[in-house]
Backbone as a printed PyTorch tensor [residue, N CA C, xyz], in Angstrom:
tensor([[[  0.8270,  -1.2010,   0.0020],
         [ -0.0010,  -0.0030,   0.0000],
         [  0.8550,   1.2550,   0.0040]],

        [[  1.9590,   1.2250,   0.7810],
         [  2.8210,   2.3880,   0.8480],
         [  3.3620,   2.7940,  -0.5310]],

        [[  3.7630,   1.8020,  -1.3220],
         [  4.2810,   2.1190,  -2.6480],
         [  3.2340,   2.7770,  -3.5250]],

        [[  1.9610,   2.3840,  -3.3800],
         [  0.8920,   3.0150,  -4.1630],
         [  0.6940,   4.4570,  -3.7040]],

        [[  0.7870,   4.6950,  -2.4150],
         [  0.6470,   6.0580,  -1.8940],
         [  1.8120,   6.9150,  -2.3820]],

        [[  3.0330,   6.3550,  -2.2940],
         [  4.2030,   7.0790,  -2.7650],
         [  4.0620,   7.4450,  -4.2440]],

        [[  3.6260,   6.5020,  -5.0530],
         [  3.4180,   6.7240,  -6.4800],
         [  2.3510,   7.8050,  -6.7000]],

        [[  1.2500,   7.7220,  -5.9950],
         [  0.1780,   8.7080,  -6.1500],
         [  0.6610,  10.1120,  -5.7830]],

        [[  1.3820,  10.2290,  -4.6870],
         [  1.8980,  11.5430,  -4.2750],
         [  2.9050,  12.0500,  -5.3070]],

        [[  3.7710,  11.1940,  -5.7940],
         [  4.7730,  11.6040,  -6.7960],
         [  4.0760,  12.1050,  -8.0440]],

        [[  3.0520,  11.4060,  -8.4990],
         [  2.2960,  11.8310,  -9.6830],
         [  1.5070,  13.1080,  -9.4280]],

        [[  0.8960,  13.2200,  -8.2550],
         [  0.1150,  14.4170,  -7.9240],
         [  1.0000,  15.6420,  -7.7980]],

        [[  2.2480,  15.4520,  -7.4250],
         [  3.1760,  16.6060,  -7.3490],
         [  3.7580,  16.9120,  -8.7130]],

        [[  4.0870,  15.8760,  -9.4560],
         [  4.7510,  16.0820, -10.7580],
         [  3.8430,  16.6630, -11.8210]],

        [[  2.6160,  16.1910, -11.8980],
         [  1.7250,  16.6500, -12.9820],
         [  1.4890,  18.1530, -12.9840]],

        [[  1.1360,  18.7790, -11.8530],
         [  0.9230,  20.2140, -11.8760],
         [  2.1590,  21.0010, -12.2650]],

        [[  3.3510,  20.5470, -11.8070],
         [  4.5540,  21.2610, -12.1710],
         [  4.8060,  21.1620, -13.6680]],

        [[  4.5890,  20.0020, -14.2520],
         [  4.7580,  19.8510, -15.7140],
         [  3.7340,  20.7130, -16.4460]],

        [[  2.4870,  20.6520, -16.0650],
         [  1.4130,  21.3860, -16.7460],
         [  1.6170,  22.9120, -16.6270]],

        [[  1.8600,  23.3970, -15.4110],
         [  2.0080,  24.8100, -15.2510],
         [  3.3500,  25.3570, -15.7660]],

        [[  4.3640,  24.5010, -15.7930],
         [  5.6020,  24.8690, -16.4490],
         [  5.4040,  25.0560, -17.9480]],

        [[  4.6720,  24.1140, -18.5640],
         [  4.3290,  24.2590, -19.9860],
         [  3.4300,  25.4800, -20.2190]],

        [[  2.5060,  25.6880, -19.3110],
         [  1.5950,  26.8310, -19.4470],
         [  2.3510,  28.1530, -19.4630]],

        [[  3.4820,  28.1930, -18.7700],
         [  4.3030,  29.4190, -18.7670],
         [  4.7830,  29.7970, -20.1640]],

        [[  4.9100,  28.8000, -21.0350],
         [  5.3400,  29.0640, -22.4140],
         [  4.1710,  29.0750, -23.3940]],

        [[  3.1890,  28.2110, -23.2150],
         [  2.1310,  28.0070, -24.1860],
         [  0.8210,  28.7190, -23.8670]],

        [[  0.6390,  29.1470, -22.6220],
         [ -0.5130,  29.9200, -22.1740],
         [ -1.8560,  29.2850, -22.5490]],

        [[ -2.0140,  28.0100, -22.2530],
         [ -3.2700,  27.3130, -22.5580],
         [ -4.2350,  27.3170, -21.3880]],

        [[ -3.7850,  27.7200, -20.2170],
         [ -4.6580,  27.8430, -19.0460],
         [ -4.6670,  29.3260, -18.6360]],

        [[ -5.8520,  29.9650, -18.7210],
         [ -5.8870,  31.3740, -18.2810],
         [ -5.6470,  31.4920, -16.7860]],

        [[ -4.8440,  32.4410, -16.4240],
         [ -4.5040,  32.6280, -15.0110],
         [ -5.4220,  33.6970, -14.4410]],

        [[ -5.8480,  33.5490, -13.1890],
         [ -6.7340,  34.5540, -12.5790],
         [ -5.9870,  35.8860, -12.3450]],

        [[ -6.7480,  36.9150, -12.2300],
         [ -6.1860,  38.2630, -11.9690],
         [ -5.5390,  38.2590, -10.5930]],

        [[ -4.2690,  38.6130, -10.5090],
         [ -3.6080,  38.6270,  -9.2020],
         [ -3.9990,  39.8420,  -8.3720]],

        [[ -3.7770,  39.7380,  -7.0880],
         [ -3.9500,  40.8730,  -6.1850],
         [ -2.9340,  41.9600,  -6.5820]],

        [[ -3.1150,  43.1930,  -6.1750],
         [ -2.1400,  44.2260,  -6.5120],
         [ -0.7160,  43.8820,  -6.0440]],

        [[ -0.5780,  43.3630,  -4.8570],
         [  0.7670,  42.9860,  -4.3690],
         [  1.3540,  41.8600,  -5.1940]],

        [[  0.5200,  40.8440,  -5.4710],
         [  1.0190,  39.7190,  -6.2770],
         [  1.3390,  40.1790,  -7.6880]],

        [[  0.5210,  41.0780,  -8.2480],
         [  0.7680,  41.6040,  -9.5860],
         [  2.0770,  42.3580,  -9.6410]],

        [[  2.3790,  43.1360,  -8.6060],
         [  3.6500,  43.8760,  -8.5800],
         [  4.8330,  42.8800,  -8.5040]],

        [[  4.6520,  41.8070,  -7.7140],
         [  5.6950,  40.8000,  -7.5790],
         [  5.9410,  40.1450,  -8.9570]],

        [[  4.8540,  39.6900,  -9.6100],
         [  5.0100,  39.0570, -10.9320],
         [  5.5750,  40.0340, -11.9460]],

        [[  5.1370,  41.2900, -11.8540],
         [  5.6760,  42.3170, -12.7850],
         [  7.1930,  42.4460, -12.6550]],

        [[  7.6930,  42.4120, -11.4080],
         [  9.1360,  42.4920, -11.2000],
         [  9.8370,  41.2500, -11.7830]],

        [[  9.2240,  40.0750, -11.6000],
         [  9.8420,  38.8600, -12.1440],
         [  9.8600,  38.8910, -13.6720]],

        [[  8.8050,  39.3850, -14.2610],
         [  8.7350,  39.4890, -15.7130],
         [  9.8040,  40.4560, -16.2620]],

        [[ 10.0080,  41.5770, -15.5600],
         [ 10.9770,  42.6000, -15.9900],
         [ 12.3840,  42.0570, -16.0530]],

        [[ 12.7120,  41.0410, -15.2460],
         [ 14.0890,  40.5010, -15.3230],
         [ 14.3550,  39.9150, -16.6640]],

        [[ 13.3350,  39.4190, -17.3610],
         [ 13.5070,  38.8340, -18.6700],
         [ 13.9760,  37.3960, -18.6570]],

        [[ 14.4740,  36.9220, -17.5350],
         [ 15.0030,  35.5400, -17.4800],
         [ 14.3160,  34.6800, -16.4550]],

        [[ 13.8220,  35.2830, -15.3530],
         [ 13.3910,  34.4830, -14.1980],
         [ 12.2890,  33.4980, -14.5330]],

        [[ 11.1940,  33.9690, -15.1280],
         [ 10.0810,  33.0630, -15.3770],
         [ 10.3950,  31.9750, -16.4030]],

        [[ 11.1130,  32.2710, -17.4970],
         [ 11.4850,  31.1660, -18.3710],
         [ 12.3540,  30.0930, -17.6760]],

        [[ 13.2860,  30.5260, -16.8570],
         [ 14.1200,  29.5450, -16.1150],
         [ 13.2520,  28.7760, -15.1600]],

        [[ 12.3590,  29.4460, -14.4350],
         [ 11.4620,  28.7780, -13.5110],
         [ 10.5940,  27.7610, -14.2570]],

        [[ 10.0420,  28.1480, -15.3990],
         [  9.1950,  27.2410, -16.1530],
         [  9.9610,  26.0220, -16.6450]],

        [[ 11.1790,  26.1990, -17.0880],
         [ 11.9920,  25.0690, -17.5300],
         [ 12.2730,  24.1290, -16.3530]],

        [[ 12.6110,  24.6750, -15.1990],
         [ 12.8460,  23.8400, -14.0190],
         [ 11.5780,  23.0850, -13.6030]],

        [[ 10.4340,  23.7360, -13.7260],
         [  9.1800,  23.0510, -13.3710],
         [  8.8810,  21.9250, -14.3840]],

        [[  9.1090,  22.1700, -15.6520],
         [  8.8760,  21.1470, -16.6780],
         [  9.7950,  19.9570, -16.4450]],

        [[ 11.0510,  20.2070, -16.3030],
         [ 12.0240,  19.1300, -16.1220],
         [ 11.7300,  18.3390, -14.8470]],

        [[ 11.5040,  19.0530, -13.7390],
         [ 11.2240,  18.3760, -12.4650],
         [  9.9020,  17.6190, -12.5060]],

        [[  8.9050,  18.2090, -13.0910],
         [  7.6110,  17.5220, -13.2080],
         [  7.7230,  16.2420, -14.0330]],

        [[  8.4450,  16.3270, -15.1640],
         [  8.6460,  15.1530, -16.0130],
         [  9.4500,  14.0700, -15.2800]],

        [[ 10.4650,  14.4900, -14.5330],
         [ 11.2350,  13.5020, -13.7450],
         [ 10.3600,  12.8160, -12.7110]],

        [[  9.5360,  13.5690, -12.0270],
         [  8.6390,  12.9650, -11.0170],
         [  7.6530,  12.0010, -11.6790]],

        [[  7.0920,  12.3950, -12.8160],
         [  6.1410,  11.5390, -13.5040],
         [  6.7900,  10.2620, -14.0160]],

        [[  8.0180,  10.3830, -14.5020],
         [  8.7020,   9.2260, -15.0650],
         [  9.3090,   8.3120, -13.9910]],

        [[  9.5550,   8.8550, -12.8260],
         [ 10.1830,   8.0760, -11.7520],
         [ 11.7000,   8.0540, -11.8400]],

        [[ 12.2610,   8.7560, -12.8150],
         [ 13.7170,   8.8410, -12.9480],
         [ 14.2630,  10.0520, -12.2050]],

        [[ 15.3620,   9.8890, -11.5190],
         [ 16.0580,  10.9950, -10.8250],
         [ 15.0960,  11.7650,  -9.8780]],

        [[ 14.2440,  11.0410,  -9.1930],
         [ 13.2590,  11.6630,  -8.2880],
         [ 13.9450,  12.5220,  -7.2420]],

        [[ 15.0120,  12.0650,  -6.5690],
         [ 15.6450,  12.9430,  -5.5990],
         [ 16.1850,  14.2390,  -6.1990]],

        [[ 16.6710,  14.1850,  -7.4350],
         [ 17.1330,  15.4010,  -8.1140],
         [ 15.9380,  16.3420,  -8.3390]],

        [[ 14.8290,  15.7800,  -8.8000],
         [ 13.6330,  16.5990,  -9.0250],
         [ 13.1730,  17.2580,  -7.7320]],

        [[ 13.1920,  16.5100,  -6.6500],
         [ 12.7610,  17.0440,  -5.3510],
         [ 13.7270,  18.1440,  -4.8840]],

        [[ 14.9970,  17.9660,  -5.1600],
         [ 15.9860,  18.9880,  -4.8070],
         [ 15.7570,  20.2750,  -5.5850]],

        [[ 15.5020,  20.1370,  -6.8770],
         [ 15.2390,  21.3200,  -7.7250],
         [ 13.9400,  22.0110,  -7.2630]],

        [[ 12.9340,  21.2220,  -6.9170],
         [ 11.6310,  21.8040,  -6.5740],
         [ 11.5970,  22.3930,  -5.1810]],

        [[ 12.4920,  21.9950,  -4.2820],
         [ 12.4240,  22.4330,  -2.8770],
         [ 12.3530,  23.9540,  -2.7630]],

        [[ 13.2670,  24.7290,  -3.3540],
         [ 13.1400,  26.1850,  -3.1980],
         [ 11.8980,  26.7560,  -3.9070]],

        [[ 11.4900,  26.1230,  -4.9820],
         [ 10.2730,  26.5870,  -5.6900],
         [  9.0610,  26.3890,  -4.8180]],

        [[  8.9670,  25.2240,  -4.1800],
         [  7.8390,  24.9290,  -3.2950],
         [  7.8080,  25.8660,  -2.0880]],

        [[  8.9780,  26.1440,  -1.5040],
         [  9.0380,  27.0960,  -0.3910],
         [  8.5520,  28.4540,  -0.8400]],

        [[  8.9580,  28.8980,  -1.9950],
         [  8.5360,  30.2210,  -2.4980],
         [  7.0350,  30.2250,  -2.8320]],

        [[  6.4970,  29.1460,  -3.3500],
         [  5.0530,  29.0760,  -3.5740],
         [  4.3260,  29.2620,  -2.2630]],

        [[  4.7750,  28.5420,  -1.2380],
         [  4.1500,  28.6390,   0.0850],
         [  4.2590,  30.0590,   0.6340]],

        [[  5.4550,  30.6410,   0.5890],
         [  5.6410,  31.9950,   1.1260],
         [  4.8880,  33.0580,   0.3330]],

        [[  4.8050,  32.8690,  -0.9910],
         [  4.0290,  33.7720,  -1.8270],
         [  2.5810,  33.8290,  -1.3470]],

        [[  2.0370,  32.6670,  -1.0870],
         [  0.6310,  32.6140,  -0.6820],
         [  0.4370,  33.0860,   0.7730]],

        [[  1.4260,  32.9120,   1.5950],
         [  1.3670,  33.4650,   2.9700],
         [  1.3400,  34.9910,   2.9310]],

        [[  2.2500,  35.5880,   2.1480],
         [  2.4530,  37.0170,   2.2080],
         [  1.7030,  37.8340,   1.1330]],

        [[  1.4230,  37.2310,  -0.0360],
         [  0.8740,  38.0290,  -1.1250],
         [ -0.5120,  37.5770,  -1.6190]],

        [[ -0.8740,  36.3100,  -1.3860],
         [ -2.1440,  35.8170,  -1.9350],
         [ -2.6670,  34.6820,  -1.0510]],

        [[ -3.1740,  35.0320,   0.0950],
         [ -3.5970,  34.0070,   1.0800],
         [ -4.7080,  33.1240,   0.5490]],

        [[ -5.4370,  33.5830,  -0.4710],
         [ -6.5460,  32.7770,  -0.9820],
         [ -6.0790,  31.4380,  -1.5670]],

        [[ -4.8460,  31.3410,  -1.9910],
         [ -4.3580,  30.1000,  -2.5570],
         [ -3.5330,  29.2650,  -1.6000]],

        [[ -3.6430,  29.5440,  -0.3080],
         [ -2.7870,  28.8680,   0.6780],
         [ -3.0740,  27.3870,   0.7650]],

        [[ -4.3160,  26.9660,   0.5450],
         [ -4.6680,  25.5350,   0.6390],
         [ -3.8390,  24.7020,  -0.3150]],

        [[ -3.8150,  25.0970,  -1.5650],
         [ -3.0240,  24.3580,  -2.5580],
         [ -1.5360,  24.4460,  -2.2610]],

        [[ -1.1020,  25.6010,  -1.7970],
         [  0.3410,  25.7500,  -1.4650],
         [  0.7230,  24.8040,  -0.3200]],

        [[ -0.1510,  24.6870,   0.6710],
         [  0.1220,  23.7500,   1.7860],
         [  0.1420,  22.3220,   1.2880]],

        [[ -0.7700,  21.9770,   0.3930],
         [ -0.8290,  20.6250,  -0.1680],
         [  0.4880,  20.2960,  -0.9030]],

        [[  0.9540,  21.2600,  -1.7070],
         [  2.2140,  21.0530,  -2.4460],
         [  3.3780,  20.9130,  -1.4810]],

        [[  3.4100,  21.7200,  -0.4700],
         [  4.4640,  21.6300,   0.5620],
         [  4.4500,  20.2750,   1.2710]],

        [[  3.2750,  19.8220,   1.6410],
         [  3.1470,  18.5140,   2.3050],
         [  3.6130,  17.3840,   1.3710]],

        [[  3.2390,  17.4320,   0.1110],
         [  3.6680,  16.3890,  -0.8260],
         [  5.1880,  16.4120,  -0.9850]],

        [[  5.7750,  17.5730,  -1.0990],
         [  7.2210,  17.6960,  -1.2330],
         [  7.9090,  17.1100,  -0.0240]],

        [[  7.4610,  17.5100,   1.1620],
         [  8.0950,  16.9960,   2.4140],
         [  7.8860,  15.5050,   2.5300]],

        [[  6.7230,  15.0050,   2.1710],
         [  6.4480,  13.5650,   2.2210],
         [  7.4140,  12.8120,   1.3230]],

        [[  7.5930,  13.2690,   0.1120],
         [  8.4890,  12.5740,  -0.8170],
         [  9.9540,  12.6680,  -0.4140]],

        [[ 10.3470,  13.8150,   0.1430],
         [ 11.7150,  13.9090,   0.6630],
         [ 11.9070,  12.8700,   1.7720]],

        [[ 10.9010,  12.6940,   2.6120],
         [ 10.9850,  11.6770,   3.6570],
         [ 11.0730,  10.2660,   3.0280]],

        [[ 10.2440,   9.9810,   2.0400],
         [ 10.2730,   8.6920,   1.3800],
         [ 11.6330,   8.4130,   0.7920]],

        [[ 12.2730,   9.4160,   0.2340],
         [ 13.5710,   9.2640,  -0.4380],
         [ 14.7290,   9.7320,   0.4530]],

        [[ 14.4950,   9.7570,   1.7760],
         [ 15.5030,  10.3230,   2.7260],
         [ 16.8630,   9.6320,   2.6070]],

        [[ 16.9130,   8.3630,   2.3000],
         [ 18.2070,   7.6940,   2.1870],
         [ 19.0500,   8.2660,   1.0450]],

        [[ 18.3980,   8.7960,   0.0200],
         [ 19.1010,   9.4210,  -1.0820],
         [ 19.7100,  10.7680,  -0.7340]],

        [[ 19.2450,  11.3610,   0.3420],
         [ 19.7010,  12.6830,   0.7520],
         [ 20.7490,  12.6530,   1.8660]],

        [[ 21.0040,  11.4880,   2.4140],
         [ 21.9190,  11.3830,   3.5520],
         [ 23.2990,  11.9190,   3.2440]],

        [[ 23.8140,  11.6680,   2.0560],
         [ 25.1610,  12.1400,   1.7310],
         [ 25.2170,  13.6690,   1.6060]],

        [[ 24.0920,  14.2820,   1.2620],
         [ 24.0420,  15.7590,   1.1790],
         [ 24.1550,  16.3710,   2.5640]],

        [[ 23.7130,  15.6610,   3.5640],
         [ 23.6900,  16.1860,   4.9200],
         [ 24.8570,  15.7020,   5.7650]],

        [[ 25.7890,  14.9780,   5.1560],
         [ 26.9740,  14.5240,   5.8880],
         [ 27.8740,  15.6900,   6.2240]],

        [[ 28.3920,  15.7130,   7.4410],
         [ 29.2500,  16.8380,   7.8320],
         [ 30.7150,  16.6370,   7.4240]],

        [[ 31.0560,  15.4270,   7.0060],
         [ 32.4130,  15.1580,   6.5260],
         [ 32.3300,  14.3340,   5.2590]],

        [[ 33.2840,  14.5940,   4.3780],
         [ 33.3640,  13.8240,   3.1390],
         [ 34.0720,  12.5110,   3.4120]],

        [[ 33.6180,  11.4510,   2.7470],
         [ 34.3470,  10.1980,   2.8040],
         [ 35.5660,  10.3120,   1.9110]],

        [[ 36.6950,   9.8380,   2.4240],
         [ 37.9260,   9.9370,   1.6190],
         [ 38.3710,   8.5690,   1.2090]]])
Protein backbone atom coordinates (compact mmCIF):
# COMPACT_ATOMS: atom_id res chain seq x y z
CA UNK A 1 0.00 0.00 0.00
CA UNK A 2 2.82 2.40 0.85
CA UNK A 3 4.28 2.12 -2.65
CA UNK A 4 0.89 3.01 -4.16
CA UNK A 5 0.65 6.06 -1.89
CA UNK A 6 4.21 7.09 -2.77
CA UNK A 7 3.42 6.74 -6.48
CA UNK A 8 0.18 8.71 -6.15
CA UNK A 9 1.90 11.54 -4.27
CA UNK A 10 4.77 11.60 -6.79
CA UNK A 11 2.30 11.84 -9.69
CA UNK A 12 0.12 14.41 -7.93
CA UNK A 13 3.17 16.59 -7.34
CA UNK A 14 4.75 16.08 -10.75
CA UNK A 15 1.73 16.65 -12.99
CA UNK A 16 0.92 20.22 -11.88
CA UNK A 17 4.56 21.28 -12.18
CA UNK A 18 4.75 19.84 -15.70
CA UNK A 19 1.42 21.38 -16.75
CA UNK A 20 2.01 24.83 -15.24
CA UNK A 21 5.61 24.88 -16.45
CA UNK A 22 4.34 24.26 -19.99
CA UNK A 23 1.60 26.83 -19.45
CA UNK A 24 4.30 29.42 -18.77
CA UNK A 25 5.35 29.07 -22.42
CA UNK A 26 2.14 28.01 -24.20
CA UNK A 27 -0.51 29.93 -22.18
CA UNK A 28 -3.26 27.31 -22.56
CA UNK A 29 -4.66 27.85 -19.03
CA UNK A 30 -5.89 31.37 -18.29
CA UNK A 31 -4.50 32.64 -15.01
CA UNK A 32 -6.73 34.55 -12.57
CA UNK A 33 -6.19 38.25 -11.98
CA UNK A 34 -3.60 38.62 -9.21
CA UNK A 35 -3.96 40.89 -6.20
CA UNK A 36 -2.14 44.23 -6.51
CA UNK A 37 0.76 43.00 -4.37
CA UNK A 38 1.01 39.72 -6.28
CA UNK A 39 0.77 41.61 -9.58
CA UNK A 40 3.65 43.86 -8.57
CA UNK A 41 5.69 40.80 -7.60
CA UNK A 42 5.02 39.06 -10.92
CA UNK A 43 5.69 42.31 -12.77
CA UNK A 44 9.13 42.49 -11.21
CA UNK A 45 9.84 38.86 -12.15
CA UNK A 46 8.74 39.49 -15.73
CA UNK A 47 10.96 42.59 -15.99
CA UNK A 48 14.07 40.50 -15.32
CA UNK A 49 13.51 38.83 -18.67
CA UNK A 50 15.00 35.55 -17.48
CA UNK A 51 13.39 34.49 -14.21
CA UNK A 52 10.07 33.07 -15.38
CA UNK A 53 11.49 31.16 -18.38
CA UNK A 54 14.12 29.56 -16.11
CA UNK A 55 11.46 28.78 -13.51
CA UNK A 56 9.19 27.24 -16.16
CA UNK A 57 12.01 25.07 -17.53
CA UNK A 58 12.85 23.84 -14.02
CA UNK A 59 9.18 23.06 -13.39
CA UNK A 60 8.87 21.15 -16.68
CA UNK A 61 12.02 19.12 -16.11
CA UNK A 62 11.23 18.38 -12.47
CA UNK A 63 7.61 17.52 -13.21
CA UNK A 64 8.65 15.17 -16.02
CA UNK A 65 11.23 13.50 -13.76
CA UNK A 66 8.65 12.97 -11.02
CA UNK A 67 6.14 11.54 -13.49
CA UNK A 68 8.71 9.22 -15.07
CA UNK A 69 10.18 8.08 -11.77
CA UNK A 70 13.72 8.83 -12.95
CA UNK A 71 16.04 10.99 -10.82
CA UNK A 72 13.26 11.67 -8.30
CA UNK A 73 15.66 12.94 -5.59
CA UNK A 74 17.13 15.40 -8.12
CA UNK A 75 13.63 16.60 -9.03
CA UNK A 76 12.77 17.05 -5.36
CA UNK A 77 15.99 18.99 -4.80
CA UNK A 78 15.23 21.31 -7.72
CA UNK A 79 11.64 21.80 -6.57
CA UNK A 80 12.42 22.43 -2.89
CA UNK A 81 13.14 26.19 -3.19
CA UNK A 82 10.29 26.58 -5.69
CA UNK A 83 7.84 24.92 -3.29
CA UNK A 84 9.04 27.09 -0.39
CA UNK A 85 8.52 30.22 -2.49
CA UNK A 86 5.06 29.08 -3.58
CA UNK A 87 4.15 28.64 0.09
CA UNK A 88 5.64 31.99 1.14
CA UNK A 89 4.04 33.78 -1.83
CA UNK A 90 0.63 32.62 -0.67
CA UNK A 91 1.36 33.46 2.96
CA UNK A 92 2.45 37.03 2.21
CA UNK A 93 0.86 38.04 -1.12
CA UNK A 94 -2.15 35.83 -1.93
CA UNK A 95 -3.59 34.02 1.07
CA UNK A 96 -6.55 32.78 -0.99
CA UNK A 97 -4.35 30.10 -2.57
CA UNK A 98 -2.80 28.88 0.67
CA UNK A 99 -4.66 25.54 0.64
CA UNK A 100 -3.03 24.36 -2.56
CA UNK A 101 0.33 25.75 -1.46
CA UNK A 102 0.13 23.76 1.79
CA UNK A 103 -0.82 20.62 -0.16
CA UNK A 104 2.21 21.06 -2.45
CA UNK A 105 4.47 21.64 0.55
CA UNK A 106 3.15 18.52 2.31
CA UNK A 107 3.67 16.39 -0.82
CA UNK A 108 7.22 17.70 -1.23
CA UNK A 109 8.09 17.01 2.41
CA UNK A 110 6.46 13.56 2.24
CA UNK A 111 8.49 12.58 -0.83
CA UNK A 112 11.72 13.91 0.67
CA UNK A 113 10.99 11.68 3.66
CA UNK A 114 10.26 8.69 1.38
CA UNK A 115 13.58 9.26 -0.44
CA UNK A 116 15.49 10.30 2.72
CA UNK A 117 18.22 7.69 2.18
CA UNK A 118 19.11 9.41 -1.09
CA UNK A 119 19.71 12.69 0.75
CA UNK A 120 21.92 11.38 3.56
CA UNK A 121 25.16 12.14 1.73
CA UNK A 122 24.05 15.74 1.18
CA UNK A 123 23.69 16.18 4.92
CA UNK A 124 26.97 14.51 5.90
CA UNK A 125 29.25 16.83 7.83
CA UNK A 126 32.41 15.16 6.53
CA UNK A 127 33.37 13.81 3.15
CA UNK A 128 34.35 10.19 2.81
CA UNK A 129 37.91 9.92 1.62
